[in-house]
N, C-alpha and C positions, 0 to 999 in steps of 0.2 A: 094700319102699319103699328107693330108693339113695338111698345116702350122697352129697351136694353134692360137685364135687370143689373142694378151699381153691384159691382167688386168686394172683394175683402177689405174692411180698412186697413191700414198701417198699425193700428193695434193687434187686429186681429190674428194679422203675420206674424209680429212679434212673439206673441204666445204660443202659436203654432211651432216659430226656432226652436224659441223653449221648452219647447214639450219635446221637441225632436234632440234638441240636444243633453238633455233630462234624461232621456231616454238612454241615448249613445253612453252615457256616463254610467248609468245602471250598468249598463250591459258589459262594458269595460269593467264595472268595479266588479261585477259578479264572477267574469274573467279572472281577475283579478285574487280573488278572495279565492274562487277554485284552486287557481294554481298555488298561491300563498297556504290551502289545506292540504292542498299534494305535497308541497317540499315538505310542510310539516310533519304530516304523515310519513317521508319518506326519511328524514332528520329524528322522527320515534325512532324508525325502523333501525338505521343505523346506530342510534344510540344503544337501543336496545342487542343489537347484535354486537356491539360494541361491550358493554357492561354484560353482556354474555360471557365472549370472549375473555373480559377482565375477570368474570368470578371463574372460568376454566380454567386459568392460569393460576389463580390465587388455590383454589382448589388443589392443584397438582405441588403445589408449597410443602412441604415437609414440616416449617415450623408453623406455629399458630399465627393466624393474620386476623387482624378484627379493622375494619374502616367505620368510623366515627363519624359523624354530623357535627355541625358548628357550635352545637351544646353539647358535645360528646358522649350524645347516646349511639348506640350499636347500630349501625346502616347494615352490616354483614360480618358473617365472618368466616371463616372455612371449616372443614370439616375435620383439621387438626386442633383447631382450635377447643372444639366439642368434646374429642378423644381426649387432649392432653387436659383438661380441666374440667373433666368429667360434668358438663351442663348440658341443658337441650335447648334447643329453639327457642322455646317460652321461655324459658329463663333468661335467655340472651338480647333476643330482638329487641329494638326500641328502648332496652333499657339503661340509663345514664353508665360509664362504666365504672364507675365507684360503687354503682348498687347491687352489680353481680355478684352473684354467689355470697347471699346474706354481706354485702359488703365488704366481703373479700377484699375488694379491687381496691377499699379504700384507703390511697397510699398518697398522701396529701404533697410531699414531691413530685409524682408523676402528673396527679393534677395540674400542678404549678405550669410542669412542662408543658403537656398539651393543651392547656389556655395560652402560654405562651406564643405555642407554633401558630394559633389563631391570631393573634395581635400583631405579632412582628414578624411570620411568613419567613421562621428561623425552623431550623428542626435539631433534633440530638441523637446522636449516637452512641451505642453500649454505658446507658443506664443503668448501673448494675442496683439491682435490689432484692433483698431477701423478705419472704410472704409466707404465714401460716394460711395453710388449705383445709378447709373439714377435711376432705378424702384425700387429698395428697400429702397431706403432714407440711413441714417447712419444703420451701423450694427455693432455688436462688436462679434468678431471671435476670438477663439480659435483654432493654428492651432498645428497639430504636423506631424513630417517627418522624414523618414527614407530611407536609400540607399537600394536596390535590386540588386543585380549581377547578369548575366545571361552571362556565358563563356564571361569573362574577359573584360576587361573595355571598350568594344567595345559596349558591350551593358548593360552599367550601367543606372540604372532606379532610379527616385526618386518617393516612394509614399506619396501622401499630403492629408492629411486628417483635414478635416475641419469642427467645432463646431461651430452652430452660437448660442452663449448665449445672446444674446440682451435682450431678456424678462427675463433669470434670472437676468442678471445685474440691470435691470431696477427694478424687485421684490425685490435684495437687497438693490439698491438706496431705496425705498421706505421704505422696511423694516429698515434699518438706519434711514433714519427720522423721523421712528412712533418711535424707538426707543428714536433718541433727543428729538421729542416731548414729550415724557410720563416720561424723565429723568428733562423736563423744567418743568410740571404740577409737577411732584411727588417735585424737589425743591420749589416748589410754595408751594404746600401742606402741604410740612416737615415747611417753614416758617410760614405758616398760624398756623400750631398745635404748634408748637415752643410758638409764640406771646400768643394763647389760653391757652395752659398751662400754661405759664407764669402767664398770668392773671387770671386761675383759684386758680394756687397755693396761688398767693395775697392773691385772695376772701378767699381760706382755712384759711388761716393764720391769716387773718383779723377774721372769726368767730372762730377761736379755740383760740385767743386772748380774743376776745368778750365773748365765752363760761365761758374760766378759768376767767374772771374778776367778770363775772355775778356772779358764781359759788361762786366767794372769798369774795367777796364783799357780796352777802347773808349770809354767817356765823356769823357775825359777830350779826346782828338785830336778825337773828334766836336765836344763843345764849342767848342772852339778853331776848327775849321772854321765851324760854323754864324757864330763871333762875326767872324772875319776876313771871310767871307762879305755880311753884313748889314751891316759897316762901309764896304767897297766898295761896296754898294749906295747909301751915301750921299753915293760921291764927283762930283761932276759931269762930266757927258764922257763919261757911257758909250753905247755905242752901245747900240741896240735890242737886237741878239742878244747883246752882254755882258752886260745888263741882264736876259734872259730864262735864258740861262747861269746868272747867280748866283741868282737866284730859285729855280730848280733845285737848286741847290746846299745853299741854305738848306732846301727842303724834303725832300731828300731825305736829309740831316743831322738835319733834327728826328724824320722816321720811324724813321731807323736808331737816334736816342737814345732812340726812345719802344720800340722794339722791345729793346736792350739793358736799360731798365729793366725791361719787362714778363720779361724772361730770367731777371733779377735775382732778380724777386717769385718767378717762378716757383720756380727753384734755393734761394731760403731757405723756400721751403714743404716741400721735400723734408729740408731739413739741419735746418730748428729743432723743438726742442720744443714742444708744447701742451699747455696748461692752461685746462681748460674751468671756467667760470666763470659765475655769473647776467649775462646780457647783455638792455638792455634797450632791444630791437630798437625801439618806438615811437621812443623819442629819436634811437639812431643813425640812422634810414632819414631824419628830419627834419634833423637834420646834414648827413648826404651831400647831400640834396636843397638844401640851401641852400649846402654850400662849393667842391662839386666842379663844375668851369667847364665839363664836357660836357654836365650835366645842370640846372644851375638857368637856363636861357635863356628867355627871356620867351613865346617861342612854343611850348612844352612842357607841358602838361596833366599833374602827377604827383598823384593820389590816393590819400593814406595813409589807409586804412580804419583809424583808430585806433578803439581801445586796440588797437596790435598786441602778442601775446601775447610775455613774454620765453622765452630759451631757454638753454640750455650751453653756451658757444660762448667763443672767443676773440675779442676785441673787434676786432683788428686784422684776424685771417681773415673774418670775417663781412663787417667794410668792404671786404674786397676783394672779398667774393660779391657783396655789394648795390651798387657803385658797377660792376661791371663788366657786372653787369645790368642795371642804370639803364642807363648808358652804351650798351650795344647795342641796349635799347628804342626811346634816343630816335633813336639813327642809322639803322637799316633798317628806314626807312619811304617807302611812294612820295614820287616828287617832287610838290610840293605838297603834301603831305598833312601837316598838326601831328600831332604826336605826343600819342599820348593813352594814360597808363598807369596801371594800377591796383596798388597794394602791400597788399596783406593778407596775411592768416593764419588757419589753421583747427587746430581741435585733433583728433588721430588716434591715442586713447591716450593713451601715455606720450610721444608726440613733437608734435612741433609742424612742421606745413607752412608756408613760406613761398613766398607767389605775387609773383611779379612780371609782370604780364599787359600786351600791348600791341596795338595796333589796326598794325603793321607789316607788313611786305612773306611773312611766313610764309616756313616752310621746305618744299622739296621731301619727299617720302619718302624720297627716295633718296641724299640728303644726310644723314639721322638719324645712322645711326653713324660719320660722319666730324665730328658737331659737338662735342664735347668731346676731340679729338684735339690734341694740341700742333701748331701750323701747319696746320689744319684748316681752311681758308677755303672758302667753299663759292659767294662772289661776287666778280668782277674789283674791282680797287683802282681802275680809271676810275671806279665808280660807287660803292662805298664801302670808304672808306679804313679799312687796320686792319691789325693784325700775326698775326692767327690764333691769338694765345696768350690774351685773355680770359678763352675759357672755358673751357679748360684750365685755366689759375688759378682759375677758379669749384669745378671738378670738383675738382681736389686738393685745396683747403681744405676742402671741405667735408668730404671724407672724413677728412680728418685730423682734423675734431673728430665722428668718429664717426656721419655721418649720411649721407645718399644726396642724390643731384641727378636733376632729369630734367626732360621737357619735354613739350607736348602745342602740336600749330601744326599750322597747314592752309593751303597758298598762298593769296595772297591774304586771309587773315582774322586776320591777326594769330598772335602764340606767349603760351605761355604758359609760364615755367619755374619749377620750384617747388623748393628747398632745403627737406631734412627734415630737424632737429633736435632731440634731445632737450627736452622741455618742461622748464625750471627749476621 
C-alpha cells in the first residue's frame, strides 16, 4: 500500500494567490496604460487639430497677430506680421518680444502691460504707441492683448493684436489742420462781412436820412406852388390855356406832394422802432373805412366780416397796411364797375391771415414779381393814378411786424391780398 503525497501548504497557497493577484493587477495596469496612452494620443491629435484650426484662423486675420508665452517669447505670428514689419521667421520665433528687429520693439510701457496680464489675468485695449522701425520709419500702432489659458499656468499664453493706424492718424491730423484753416478763414470772412455790413448799414442810414430830408424839404415849396396856383385860378380874366396850365400845376403839385408823403412814410418805416402789442383789427378796419377820404365813397361796398381776429402789431403800421390795401381795392376797378371789397381774417395755427379781397381788374402773372417793389407801377397814370409806393409800404410794414404778405390774382377776376401776423 502506497503512501499519499502531502498537499501544498497554506503558505504555498497564499504565495500562489498573491502571485495570481499581482499578475491580474499587472494586466489591468497594462490595459489602463494602453487606454491612457490612447486617450493621450487622441488628446494630442485633438490639440494639434485645434492648434492647426486656430493657426488657420489667425492666418486669415488681416491685422498682425503675435502669440507670446509666459516669458514673453514669440510662440507664433501670422503672415500679416511678417509682411507688415518685414521680418523673417528666424528673426521672430522664440525671440523675446522686446528683442525683435534689433530691439525695435523694446517699449517699456508695452512690456509692463504684458507682464501685468500674466500676473493679474487682466487685458488691455487700444494702447496707442508710436515707434520708429528700421525699414518702415515711424509708425503709430493700436495694441490689444489678452491672456489665453491652456491646462494651468504652465501653458499661459498672450495674444497680442496690432493695428497700424499711421495713415489714419495722418488723415486725422490733416483733417484737423484743414478744420483749423477753415475756421481761420471763416473768422477772417466774418470780420470782412461785419466790416462791410457796418459800412453798408452806414450807407443805408445815410441814404434813408437823405431821402427823408429831401422828401421833407420838398413839401414846403410844393405846398406854396399849389397854393399860389389855386389863388391864380380865382383871378378873373384868365385865358383858357392859362386856366389849363394852372390846373395842371395844381394837379402835378398835389401828386408830387402825395409822392413825397409816401416816400417819407417808407423811410420812416425803415428808421423807426417797432413795438408789437394787441391790436383790435375789427375796430381799426371800421375806423379806416369811415375816416379815409379815398375809401368812404358812397359807391363803394365794403364788407367787414366781423368779428376780425386781433393780432400782435403796431397800430400805426397796421393802419398803413389796411388803408393802402383798401385804397388800391377801390381804385383798380374796370370803368363803370362799383368796387366790392371784403375784409376778413382766418386763423392759421399761431398766426392770423388778414384778407382784403376785391372785384378789380386783377394782375397779370408777368407783373407779380414787381408788385411789392418801390415804384413798381404796372398801370399807366392816364388810367390809374398812383405813386408806385403804396404796396412797397405794405410789404415793409408787415415785415417790420414779423409778418409776411402776399396775394392771389387773376386778370379780370379781382385780387386777394393777405397779410399774416402773429395771433394776439
